[in-house]
RONUPA-716293 format. One record per residue (C-alpha): x, y, z. Coordinates in Angstrom, 3 decimals. Example, Ala and Ser with C-alpha at 12.3 -4.5 7.8 and 13.67 -1.06 7.14 Angstrom:
+----------+----------+----------+
!        x !        y !        z !
+----------+----------+----------+
!   12.300 !   -4.500 !    7.800 !
!   13.670 !   -1.060 !    7.140 !
+----------+----------+----------+
# end
This chain:
+----------+----------+----------+
!        x !        y !        z !
+----------+----------+----------+
!   24.365 !   17.543 !  -11.813 !
!   20.632 !   16.331 !  -11.072 !
!   20.252 !   12.382 !  -11.425 !
!   18.529 !   11.766 !  -14.738 !
!   15.416 !    9.678 !  -15.073 !
!   13.902 !    7.832 !  -17.755 !
!   10.375 !    9.036 !  -16.661 !
!    8.008 !   12.716 !  -16.616 !
!    6.975 !   13.627 !  -13.095 !
!    5.236 !   16.458 !  -12.048 !
!    4.400 !   17.787 !   -7.864 !
!    1.886 !   15.709 !   -6.550 !
!    0.284 !   15.983 !   -2.793 !
!   -1.474 !   13.646 !   -0.837 !
!   -4.207 !   12.180 !   -1.340 !
!   -5.750 !   13.713 !    1.785 !
!   -5.362 !   17.155 !    0.478 !
!   -8.687 !   17.787 !   -0.306 !
!   -9.964 !   18.052 !    2.522 !
!  -11.019 !   21.773 !    2.612 !
!  -13.133 !   21.165 !   -0.877 !
!  -16.340 !   22.749 !   -0.325 !
!  -19.689 !   22.242 !   -1.665 !
!  -20.192 !   25.829 !   -2.782 !
!  -17.549 !   25.571 !   -5.254 !
!  -19.057 !   21.539 !   -6.490 !
!  -22.369 !   22.892 !   -7.003 !
!  -20.725 !   25.575 !   -8.982 !
!  -18.672 !   23.679 !  -11.285 !
!  -20.295 !   19.628 !  -11.259 !
!  -22.970 !   20.756 !  -13.793 !
!  -24.127 !   22.376 !  -16.359 !
!  -27.067 !   25.196 !  -15.860 !
!  -28.252 !   23.004 !  -19.250 !
!  -27.961 !   20.067 !  -16.886 !
!  -30.601 !   20.993 !  -14.663 !
!  -33.121 !   22.355 !  -16.916 !
!  -33.196 !   18.719 !  -18.772 !
!  -34.593 !   17.551 !  -14.945 !
!  -31.771 !   15.712 !  -13.828 !
!  -30.880 !   15.665 !  -10.405 !
!  -28.455 !   19.293 !   -9.430 !
!  -25.006 !   18.947 !   -7.711 !
!  -26.768 !   20.269 !   -4.632 !
!  -29.654 !   17.370 !   -4.532 !
!  -26.601 !   15.034 !   -4.939 !
!  -25.140 !   15.745 !   -2.020 !
!  -28.216 !   16.530 !   -0.334 !
!  -28.954 !   12.528 !   -0.962 !
!  -25.625 !   11.214 !   -0.331 !
!  -26.260 !   13.330 !    3.463 !
!  -29.085 !   10.804 !    4.171 !
!  -27.045 !    7.764 !    2.883 !
!  -23.551 !    8.398 !    4.995 !
!  -26.484 !    8.931 !    8.474 !
!  -28.616 !    5.382 !    6.940 !
!  -26.010 !    3.966 !    6.303 !
!  -22.944 !    4.712 !    8.572 !
!  -22.298 !    1.261 !   10.236 !
!  -21.637 !    0.043 !    6.196 !
!  -19.442 !    2.759 !    5.459 !
!  -17.091 !    2.109 !    8.714 !
!  -18.402 !    6.281 !    9.436 !
!  -18.204 !    6.305 !   13.471 !
!  -18.843 !    9.630 !   15.647 !
!  -14.932 !   10.209 !   15.954 !
!  -15.323 !   10.723 !   12.290 !
!  -16.086 !   13.432 !    9.606 !
!  -16.888 !   14.015 !    5.950 !
!  -15.927 !   16.169 !    3.136 !
!  -17.107 !   16.595 !   -0.170 !
!  -14.616 !   16.577 !   -2.932 !
!  -16.029 !   15.803 !   -6.507 !
!  -19.757 !   15.365 !   -7.693 !
!  -20.407 !   13.462 !  -10.914 !
!  -24.284 !   13.538 !  -11.699 !
!  -24.932 !   11.273 !  -15.264 !
!  -27.450 !   12.023 !  -17.452 !
!  -29.969 !    9.741 !  -16.359 !
!  -29.681 !   11.320 !  -12.853 !
!  -27.589 !    8.398 !  -11.533 !
!  -25.173 !   10.264 !   -8.540 !
!  -21.796 !   10.265 !   -7.746 !
!  -20.368 !   11.609 !   -4.195 !
!  -16.561 !   11.606 !   -3.254 !
!  -16.060 !   12.265 !    0.176 !
!  -12.449 !   12.522 !    2.012 !
!  -12.587 !   11.937 !    6.094 !
!  -11.001 !   13.023 !    8.461 !
!  -10.774 !   10.873 !   12.724 !
!  -10.776 !   13.136 !   15.850 !
!   -9.881 !   16.271 !   13.153 !
!   -7.287 !   14.611 !   12.278 !
!   -6.755 !   13.714 !    8.061 !
!   -7.093 !    9.801 !    7.346 !
!   -5.347 !    8.781 !    4.428 !
!   -7.171 !    6.025 !    2.121 !
!   -9.880 !    7.216 !    4.243 !
!  -11.976 !    8.470 !    1.041 !
!  -14.881 !    6.794 !   -0.863 !
!  -17.870 !    7.201 !   -3.735 !
!  -21.376 !    7.194 !   -2.248 !
!  -23.333 !    5.823 !   -5.893 !
!  -26.886 !    6.519 !   -6.168 !
!  -29.921 !    5.564 !   -8.049 !
!  -31.720 !    8.552 !   -9.782 !
!  -34.233 !    9.024 !   -7.064 !
!  -31.902 !    9.172 !   -4.679 !
!  -32.237 !    5.929 !   -3.250 !
!  -28.737 !    4.474 !   -1.585 !
!  -26.690 !    2.199 !   -4.342 !
!  -23.737 !    1.247 !   -3.122 !
!  -20.346 !    2.430 !   -2.012 !
!  -16.053 !    2.111 !   -3.329 !
!  -14.132 !    2.734 !   -0.532 !
!  -10.312 !    2.906 !   -0.448 !
!  -10.144 !    1.213 !    2.801 !
!  -12.333 !   -1.444 !    5.170 !
!  -10.349 !   -0.944 !    7.961 !
!  -12.271 !    0.028 !   11.461 !
!  -10.665 !    2.902 !   12.744 !
!  -10.235 !    2.561 !   15.904 !
!   -7.641 !    4.185 !   17.594 !
!   -6.622 !    4.856 !   21.967 !
!   -4.518 !    8.175 !   21.525 !
!   -4.097 !   10.699 !   18.948 !
!   -1.506 !   11.940 !   20.855 !
!    2.405 !   10.309 !   19.070 !
!    5.280 !    8.982 !   20.786 !
!    7.643 !   10.513 !   18.451 !
!    7.730 !   13.853 !   18.166 !
!    7.224 !   16.460 !   15.598 !
!   11.044 !   17.637 !   14.674 !
!   12.007 !   13.710 !   15.163 !
!   10.052 !   12.785 !   12.023 !
!   11.278 !   15.666 !   10.457 !
!   14.813 !   14.705 !   10.481 !
!   14.085 !   11.022 !    9.494 !
!   12.277 !   12.750 !    6.638 !
!   15.096 !   15.074 !    5.906 !
!   17.407 !   11.505 !    6.167 !
!   15.384 !    9.744 !    3.666 !
!   15.793 !   12.347 !    1.145 !
!   19.434 !   12.957 !    1.942 !
!   19.508 !    9.154 !    1.510 !
!   18.061 !    8.916 !   -2.123 !
!   19.715 !   11.799 !   -3.675 !
!   23.233 !   10.473 !   -2.935 !
!   26.397 !   12.046 !   -4.077 !
!   24.025 !   15.419 !   -4.612 !
!   24.987 !   18.589 !   -1.358 !
!   21.675 !   19.758 !   -0.896 !
!   21.342 !   22.808 !    0.535 !
!   18.038 !   24.740 !    1.924 !
!   16.957 !   21.194 !    3.033 !
!   13.090 !   21.898 !    5.349 !
!   10.806 !   19.379 !    6.648 !
!    7.174 !   20.044 !    7.820 !
!    5.348 !   16.718 !    9.420 !
!    1.492 !   17.046 !    9.706 !
!    0.037 !   14.354 !   11.987 !
!   -2.085 !   11.625 !   10.304 !
!   -4.093 !    8.145 !   10.765 !
!   -2.542 !    6.049 !    8.259 !
!   -5.550 !    3.835 !    6.765 !
!   -3.423 !    3.253 !    3.713 !
!   -0.970 !    0.526 !    4.569 !
!   -3.087 !   -2.226 !    6.666 !
!   -3.955 !   -1.727 !   10.614 !
!   -4.686 !    2.275 !   10.475 !
!   -2.350 !    3.952 !   12.923 !
!   -1.480 !    7.331 !   13.585 !
!    1.645 !    8.657 !   11.446 !
!    3.130 !   11.439 !   10.223 !
!    3.111 !   12.680 !    7.189 !
!    6.284 !   14.647 !    6.297 !
!    7.357 !   16.712 !    3.364 !
!   11.208 !   17.289 !    2.972 !
!   12.859 !   19.257 !    0.012 !
!   15.786 !   21.351 !   -0.591 !
!   18.126 !   22.117 !   -3.424 !
!   20.784 !   20.405 !   -5.441 !
!   23.900 !   21.913 !   -6.511 !
!   22.481 !   23.025 !   -9.652 !
!   19.802 !   24.824 !   -7.554 !
!   16.498 !   22.489 !   -9.022 !
!   14.238 !   21.249 !   -6.359 !
!   14.376 !   17.664 !   -4.886 !
!   11.545 !   16.947 !   -2.313 !
!    9.992 !   13.168 !   -0.575 !
!    7.144 !   12.152 !    1.155 !
!    8.114 !   10.190 !    4.500 !
!    5.029 !    8.277 !    5.974 !
!    5.981 !    7.679 !    9.427 !
!    4.773 !    5.493 !   12.056 !
!    3.978 !    7.932 !   14.687 !
!    4.125 !    5.315 !   17.765 !
!    7.604 !    3.536 !   16.889 !
!    9.655 !    5.807 !   14.100 !
!    9.162 !    3.003 !   11.427 !
!    8.995 !    3.880 !    8.263 !
!    5.935 !    2.754 !    6.764 !
!    5.998 !    4.300 !    3.299 !
!    7.900 !    7.147 !    1.079 !
!    7.683 !    8.410 !   -2.440 !
!    9.015 !   11.300 !   -5.043 !
!    7.350 !   14.498 !   -4.076 !
!    8.164 !   16.079 !   -7.876 !
!    7.623 !   13.504 !   -9.775 !
!    8.669 !   12.515 !  -12.713 !
!    5.282 !   14.990 !  -17.231 !
!   -6.385 !   34.690 !  -31.817 !
!   -2.765 !   34.861 !  -32.813 !
!   -0.188 !   32.354 !  -33.557 !
!    2.912 !   31.295 !  -32.146 !
!    5.554 !   29.237 !  -33.505 !
!    6.363 !   26.539 !  -31.503 !
!    8.561 !   24.089 !  -30.375 !
!    7.620 !   20.940 !  -31.297 !
!    4.304 !   21.185 !  -32.755 !
!    4.346 !   24.223 !  -35.736 !
!    2.521 !   27.196 !  -36.307 !
!   -0.367 !   26.581 !  -34.426 !
!   -3.843 !   29.162 !  -32.833 !
!   -3.221 !   31.021 !  -30.036 !
!   -6.084 !   33.096 !  -28.256 !
!   -4.385 !   35.682 !  -26.708 !
!   -5.665 !   39.183 !  -24.413 !
!   -4.790 !   42.426 !  -26.358 !
!   -3.398 !   45.122 !  -23.550 !
!   -2.806 !   48.832 !  -25.073 !
!   -0.842 !   48.358 !  -27.846 !
!    1.074 !   45.133 !  -26.878 !
!   -0.598 !   41.370 !  -26.219 !
!   -1.070 !   38.885 !  -23.696 !
!   -0.019 !   35.323 !  -23.593 !
!   -3.704 !   34.550 !  -21.589 !
!   -6.216 !   32.777 !  -23.146 !
!   -9.982 !   34.444 !  -21.842 !
!  -11.407 !   31.799 !  -23.515 !
!  -10.103 !   28.796 !  -21.487 !
!  -10.361 !   30.520 !  -17.906 !
!   -7.716 !   32.765 !  -18.383 !
!   -4.805 !   30.367 !  -18.652 !
!   -1.422 !   31.708 !  -19.231 !
!    2.268 !   31.452 !  -19.719 !
!    4.751 !   33.257 !  -17.572 !
!    8.974 !   33.200 !  -17.818 !
!   10.322 !   31.685 !  -14.845 !
!   13.565 !   32.837 !  -15.256 !
!   15.996 !   30.121 !  -14.752 !
!   14.402 !   30.257 !  -11.162 !
!   12.981 !   27.434 !   -8.799 !
!   10.658 !   27.209 !   -6.078 !
!   11.039 !   25.553 !   -2.626 !
!    7.979 !   24.339 !   -1.893 !
!    5.904 !   21.972 !    0.339 !
!    2.324 !   21.022 !    1.516 !
!    1.464 !   24.390 !   -0.505 !
!    4.191 !   26.520 !    1.662 !
!    6.496 !   28.017 !   -0.322 !
!    9.805 !   29.209 !    0.703 !
!   10.284 !   30.825 !   -2.099 !
!    8.678 !   31.062 !   -5.459 !
!    9.915 !   31.249 !   -9.585 !
!    8.262 !   33.949 !  -10.723 !
!    5.794 !   33.187 !  -13.599 !
!    6.432 !   36.688 !  -15.865 !
!    3.758 !   36.797 !  -18.232 !
!    4.625 !   36.946 !  -21.951 !
!    3.579 !   39.885 !  -24.236 !
!    3.974 !   40.252 !  -27.833 !
!    3.694 !   43.635 !  -30.087 !
!    2.429 !   41.715 !  -33.186 !
!    0.237 !   38.709 !  -31.978 !
!    3.047 !   36.823 !  -33.412 !
!    4.679 !   34.220 !  -30.814 !
!    8.264 !   32.383 !  -31.172 !
!   10.317 !   31.692 !  -33.796 !
!    9.793 !   27.664 !  -33.498 !
!   14.004 !   27.696 !  -32.286 !
!   15.700 !   28.050 !  -28.408 !
!   17.386 !   31.050 !  -29.521 !
!   13.738 !   32.612 !  -28.644 !
!   12.243 !   32.761 !  -25.180 !
!    8.932 !   32.606 !  -26.686 !
!    9.145 !   29.748 !  -28.469 !
!    8.964 !   27.299 !  -25.680 !
!    5.793 !   29.106 !  -24.350 !
!    4.164 !   28.982 !  -27.388 !
!    3.875 !   25.235 !  -26.621 !
!    3.719 !   24.988 !  -23.026 !
!    0.313 !   27.202 !  -24.001 !
!   -0.630 !   25.023 !  -26.781 !
!   -0.650 !   22.049 !  -24.627 !
!   -2.725 !   23.935 !  -22.454 !
!   -5.347 !   24.780 !  -24.835 !
!   -5.649 !   21.175 !  -26.148 !
!   -5.644 !   19.495 !  -23.100 !
!   -8.549 !   21.787 !  -22.016 !
!  -10.274 !   20.902 !  -25.035 !
!   -9.951 !   17.393 !  -25.011 !
!  -11.467 !   17.777 !  -20.930 !
!  -14.243 !   19.741 !  -21.554 !
!  -15.170 !   18.358 !  -25.543 !
!  -14.888 !   14.789 !  -24.456 !
!  -15.462 !   14.322 !  -20.996 !
!  -17.287 !   17.170 !  -20.697 !
!  -14.364 !   18.735 !  -17.392 !
!  -14.816 !   22.318 !  -17.560 !
!  -10.976 !   23.049 !  -16.939 !
!   -8.718 !   21.152 !  -14.712 !
!  -10.255 !   20.768 !  -11.640 !
!  -13.989 !   21.019 !  -13.233 !
!  -14.572 !   25.012 !  -12.679 !
!  -14.116 !   26.705 !  -15.578 !
!  -10.813 !   28.298 !  -13.696 !
!   -8.115 !   28.439 !  -16.183 !
!   -3.709 !   27.436 !  -14.183 !
!   -0.788 !   28.463 !  -15.515 !
!    2.503 !   27.402 !  -16.967 !
!    5.785 !   28.558 !  -16.213 !
!    8.706 !   27.841 !  -19.142 !
!   12.649 !   27.921 !  -18.965 !
!   11.498 !   26.785 !  -15.229 !
!   15.580 !   25.933 !  -12.924 !
!   19.200 !   24.857 !  -14.748 !
!   18.790 !   22.665 !  -17.606 !
!   16.575 !   21.053 !  -15.580 !
!   15.282 !   17.082 !  -16.663 !
!   11.947 !   17.638 !  -15.559 !
!    8.008 !   19.024 !  -16.230 !
!    5.734 !   18.903 !  -12.947 !
!    2.290 !   19.876 !  -12.039 !
!    1.833 !   21.515 !   -8.734 !
!   -1.919 !   21.667 !   -6.502 !
!   -0.403 !   24.455 !   -4.654 !
!   -0.080 !   26.897 !   -7.949 !
!   -2.601 !   25.142 !  -10.032 !
!   -0.182 !   25.346 !  -13.057 !
!    2.795 !   23.720 !  -15.304 !
!    6.119 !   24.162 !  -15.044 !
!    8.588 !   22.813 !  -17.539 !
!   12.449 !   22.982 !  -17.502 !
!   14.521 !   23.365 !  -20.318 !
!   16.218 !   20.183 !  -20.263 !
!   20.371 !   19.758 !  -20.470 !
!   20.593 !   19.100 !  -24.190 !
!   21.985 !   16.374 !  -24.310 !
!   19.504 !   13.467 !  -23.150 !
!   16.333 !   15.574 !  -23.471 !
!   15.411 !   19.217 !  -24.713 !
!   13.113 !   21.420 !  -23.371 !
!   10.190 !   19.743 !  -21.837 !
!    7.041 !   21.508 !  -23.125 !
!    5.818 !   18.471 !  -25.454 !
!    2.217 !   17.837 !  -26.514 !
!    1.975 !   14.711 !  -24.915 !
!    3.916 !   16.145 !  -21.436 !
!    1.322 !   18.966 !  -21.152 !
!   -1.467 !   16.605 !  -21.419 !
!    0.327 !   13.932 !  -18.967 !
!    1.349 !   16.594 !  -16.035 !
!   -1.850 !   18.260 !  -16.768 !
!   -3.905 !   15.123 !  -16.035 !
!   -2.306 !   14.607 !  -12.896 !
!   -4.135 !   17.636 !  -11.844 !
!   -7.361 !   15.874 !  -12.760 !
!   -6.389 !   13.072 !  -10.637 !
!   -5.813 !   14.931 !   -7.736 !
!   -8.977 !   16.526 !   -7.703 !
!  -10.645 !   13.068 !   -8.146 !
!   -9.521 !    9.508 !   -7.232 !
!   -6.395 !   10.977 !   -5.797 !
!   -4.498 !    8.113 !   -5.940 !
!   -2.068 !    7.337 !   -3.754 !
!    1.714 !    8.020 !   -5.557 !
!    3.028 !    4.737 !   -4.390 !
!    2.941 !    0.942 !   -5.155 !
!    0.198 !    0.105 !   -6.976 !
!   -1.895 !    3.274 !   -6.791 !
!    1.007 !    5.047 !   -7.513 !
!    1.856 !    2.860 !  -10.745 !
!   -1.929 !    3.795 !  -11.594 !
!   -1.549 !    7.945 !  -10.974 !
!    1.364 !    7.798 !  -13.750 !
!   -0.414 !    5.119 !  -16.050 !
!   -3.934 !    7.818 !  -15.950 !
!   -1.583 !   10.438 !  -17.286 !
!    0.085 !    8.648 !  -19.481 !
!   -2.700 !    6.801 !  -21.301 !
!   -5.490 !   10.571 !  -21.000 !
!   -2.158 !   12.720 !  -22.010 !
!   -1.666 !   10.351 !  -25.109 !
!   -5.452 !   10.863 !  -26.134 !
!   -4.741 !   15.018 !  -26.097 !
!   -1.833 !   14.214 !  -28.309 !
!   -5.042 !   12.171 !  -30.248 !
!   -7.260 !   14.921 !  -30.165 !
!   -5.088 !   17.776 !  -30.988 !
!   -4.931 !   15.961 !  -35.150 !
!   -1.011 !   18.045 !  -34.816 !
!    0.817 !   17.406 !  -37.984 !
!    3.534 !   18.040 !  -36.398 !
!    2.949 !   15.521 !  -33.806 !
!    1.369 !   12.789 !  -34.780 !
!   -0.288 !   11.047 !  -32.502 !
!    0.768 !    7.842 !  -31.561 !
!    1.947 !    5.651 !  -28.355 !
!    5.563 !    7.139 !  -27.346 !
!    5.700 !    9.284 !  -24.216 !
!    7.509 !   11.809 !  -24.612 !
!    9.232 !   11.103 !  -27.932 !
!    9.684 !   14.466 !  -28.834 !
!   12.103 !   15.149 !  -26.046 !
!   13.896 !   12.954 !  -26.149 !
!   17.762 !   13.864 !  -27.025 !
!   20.129 !   11.425 !  -28.537 !
!   22.485 !   10.984 !  -25.160 !
!   19.208 !    9.677 !  -24.132 !
!   20.144 !    6.123 !  -25.670 !
!   16.397 !    5.824 !  -26.212 !
!   13.698 !    6.589 !  -28.863 !
!   10.771 !    7.861 !  -26.721 !
!   11.049 !    7.855 !  -22.384 !
!    7.929 !    5.120 !  -21.440 !
!    6.898 !    2.900 !  -25.139 !
!    2.720 !    1.602 !  -24.128 !
!    2.714 !   -1.571 !  -26.360 !
!    5.491 !   -3.052 !  -24.879 !
!    6.557 !   -0.769 !  -21.823 !
!    9.869 !   -3.496 !  -21.253 !
!   11.131 !   -1.426 !  -24.245 !
!   12.859 !    1.359 !  -22.045 !
!   14.447 !   -1.571 !  -20.521 !
!   12.070 !   -1.028 !  -16.591 !
!    8.713 !   -0.959 !  -17.101 !
!    6.477 !   -3.909 !  -16.078 !
!    4.999 !   -5.061 !  -18.982 !
!    2.421 !   -7.541 !  -16.983 !
!    1.066 !   -7.572 !  -13.201 !
!    3.279 !   -9.879 !  -10.865 !
!    2.762 !   -9.898 !   -7.428 !
!    6.225 !   -7.346 !   -6.641 !
!    5.147 !   -4.724 !   -9.368 !
!    4.597 !   -2.653 !   -6.686 !
!    8.390 !   -2.599 !   -5.773 !
!    8.730 !   -0.495 !   -8.999 !
!    9.400 !    3.190 !   -9.342 !
!    6.208 !    4.801 !   -9.792 !
!    6.972 !    5.095 !  -13.787 !
!    7.592 !    1.848 !  -14.276 !
!    4.592 !    0.280 !  -12.819 !
!    2.182 !    2.052 !  -15.020 !
!    3.573 !   -0.286 !  -17.467 !
!    0.223 !   -2.395 !  -16.787 !
!   -2.104 !    0.136 !  -16.867 !
!   -0.529 !    1.445 !  -20.331 !
!    0.068 !   -1.901 !  -21.917 !
!   -3.281 !   -2.859 !  -21.219 !
!   -4.997 !    0.702 !  -22.558 !
!   -2.403 !    0.164 !  -25.708 !
!   -4.026 !   -3.639 !  -26.207 !
!   -8.117 !   -2.140 !  -25.292 !
!   -7.329 !    0.453 !  -27.887 !
!   -5.223 !   -0.680 !  -30.835 !
!   -4.917 !   -4.954 !  -29.930 !
!   -2.210 !   -7.243 !  -29.826 !
!    0.645 !   -8.225 !  -32.517 !
!    2.419 !   -6.537 !  -35.355 !
!    0.810 !   -3.172 !  -36.458 !
!    1.824 !    0.628 !  -37.999 !
!    0.053 !    3.516 !  -36.947 !
!    0.547 !    7.001 !  -37.961 !
!    4.126 !    5.651 !  -39.546 !
!    4.926 !    4.138 !  -36.040 !
!    5.584 !    0.391 !  -35.807 !
!    3.991 !   -1.543 !  -32.696 !
!    4.249 !   -5.396 !  -31.850 !
!    2.197 !   -6.054 !  -28.644 !
!    2.240 !   -9.310 !  -26.751 !
!   -0.053 !  -10.976 !  -24.565 !
!    0.516 !  -12.572 !  -21.148 !
!   -1.714 !  -15.370 !  -22.313 !
!   -0.330 !  -15.652 !  -25.631 !
!   -4.260 !  -14.866 !  -26.172 !
!   -4.819 !  -12.456 !  -29.226 !
!   -6.434 !   -8.694 !  -28.213 !
!   -8.801 !   -7.212 !  -30.565 !
!   -9.344 !   -3.275 !  -30.109 !
!  -12.148 !   -0.771 !  -29.067 !
!  -11.061 !    2.572 !  -30.635 !
!   -8.586 !    5.507 !  -28.716 !
!  -11.948 !    6.885 !  -28.632 !
!  -13.538 !    4.445 !  -25.864 !
!  -10.596 !    3.806 !  -24.136 !
!  -10.506 !    7.378 !  -22.965 !
!  -13.873 !    7.275 !  -22.039 !
!  -13.909 !    4.418 !  -20.198 !
!  -10.344 !    5.002 !  -18.058 !
!  -12.216 !    8.952 !  -17.279 !
!  -15.220 !    7.401 !  -16.155 !
!  -13.640 !    4.756 !  -13.710 !
!  -10.722 !    7.419 !  -12.648 !
!  -13.577 !    9.640 !  -11.679 !
!  -16.571 !    7.396 !  -10.677 !
!  -15.042 !    4.316 !   -9.143 !
!  -11.252 !    4.448 !   -8.290 !
!  -10.355 !    5.609 !   -5.217 !
!   -6.743 !    6.419 !   -3.068 !
!   -5.805 !    2.788 !   -2.672 !
!   -7.408 !    1.586 !   -6.127 !
!   -4.466 !   -1.003 !   -6.716 !
!   -4.723 !   -2.858 !  -10.056 !
!   -7.388 !   -5.723 !   -9.500 !
!   -9.109 !   -2.194 !   -8.396 !
!   -8.751 !   -0.701 !  -11.602 !
!  -10.221 !   -4.040 !  -13.534 !
!  -13.189 !   -3.776 !  -11.633 !
!  -13.087 !   -0.171 !  -12.099 !
!  -12.670 !    0.432 !  -15.869 !
!  -15.781 !   -2.576 !  -16.018 !
!  -17.885 !   -0.663 !  -14.247 !
!  -17.465 !    2.185 !  -15.983 !
!  -18.123 !   -0.001 !  -19.488 !
!  -21.041 !   -1.475 !  -18.267 !
!  -22.052 !    2.048 !  -17.225 !
!  -20.925 !    3.332 !  -21.299 !
!  -21.999 !    0.262 !  -23.240 !
!  -23.612 !   -2.356 !  -21.450 !
!  -22.973 !   -5.416 !  -19.176 !
!  -23.049 !   -7.860 !  -22.376 !
!  -21.610 !   -5.478 !  -25.093 !
!  -18.156 !   -6.158 !  -26.877 !
!  -16.587 !   -3.173 !  -25.262 !
!  -17.066 !   -4.888 !  -21.607 !
!  -15.501 !   -8.257 !  -22.715 !
!  -12.152 !   -6.379 !  -24.007 !
!  -11.965 !   -4.648 !  -21.401 !
!  -11.684 !   -7.891 !  -19.390 !
!   -9.253 !   -9.730 !  -22.365 !
!   -7.254 !   -6.648 !  -22.083 !
!   -7.011 !   -6.692 !  -18.162 !
!   -6.418 !  -10.699 !  -18.502 !
!   -3.528 !  -10.417 !  -21.326 !
!   -1.909 !   -8.347 !  -18.465 !
!   -1.935 !  -10.521 !  -16.421 !
!   -4.592 !   -8.996 !  -13.931 !
!   -7.450 !  -10.890 !  -13.308 !
+----------+----------+----------+
# end
């Protein structure tokens, strides 16, 4: 049986996966026509200004003639300030940790940049001493090593030659994704970074991260659903939110990595005769589908109505959901390769179906992160990746204002069962209550599993929203301590969501660590509320309260 871990997981790709982003796509997605009419620069103008800045400031940005760049994302503020995010290649090889954001004044003049790494790239050769088959073998061995006791089958590996600028002096490396199936037929996967000269392992991390009709859901009561009529029946497809839809995976699984699938579980679209979906019980397969579709709707609406983001990728296109994935699968994940959400049914003893609202918000936020900062899924940046999903997924739950699943600062409280031994997967007010997560930063926090190192940022976000000390919110008791013993006064969760989202989309890069997150959120607070504002000072105080100074 699969090893059960008390955290959500969702498929991710490496930070360099966005190299194929095209300027044309970004132009259509980044700003609405109304924004253009207000006289702000268009995204096309921002990209042109940034291109000029790259030429003028190449030395300062560490760019040489051997390096190429491609636009990943564009943001134009209401005052016309422009932020253009780039990925980088070196002699046509993807650069892990090569991403950067160029910031431009409203008149298009270069202001400054946030760089994932400042190390100059100069390699004597891009010919690896370690062969691709050997790198694949090493990755497969690493996958087997972390799945002790499992009899893995259909194990495959695909190495890709890259430049690693994230782990010290830039070097040639193999980024290998290894994947297989465990004894229950559920997927396991691991990404391994190997020095292409010596064969030494540089880093490794899980590639599967651990989350107008109406419908009777498992967790959120009876909820409204926008559906599509097809003849005399209805499809669980929402034409008002980019044609997002939910399908039945029929308890089958994928074997995919790096966007290549050896097999793919189905997503057979749910249909209904009377447009009243599910019964609220697990015996009706449509009940879990109701939760999944509802979670997608609320996450879409939160990002659009609160942050002005039109869909997960910002392009107005809907994702889709698969429910009933795998066999007693204790997991839910976002997968960039299919632009979809996938939910297991749980084993019924420790976890139930993983279709709760905050799980949906959590996992779909991984999709937002992959399209923006693309925080690398290891070390402190990996903890920030997970915390981003916890923080903004929690904001989705509060935004939904659903009386059957009221907002709280617990992660996954609806899906846990008695056999799990705790009342939630994670606790934002005091993360260490789960027995593993860190309340405060230390020099070793980056060595923790990313679901546990995320505790530092989760604790920060709770303190910034609600403040320290004992209190009851929405019927839930909290008691949040501080590292320095100093009391913290909260500024409200709405402001926290706005600060974190802006920090993620404008200032963070793939290598951002906790010190960098402090700087990014302070910059975001300054942009939104002013350098001398109470909000700016509260951000600084909340970080100090978790020992990030």
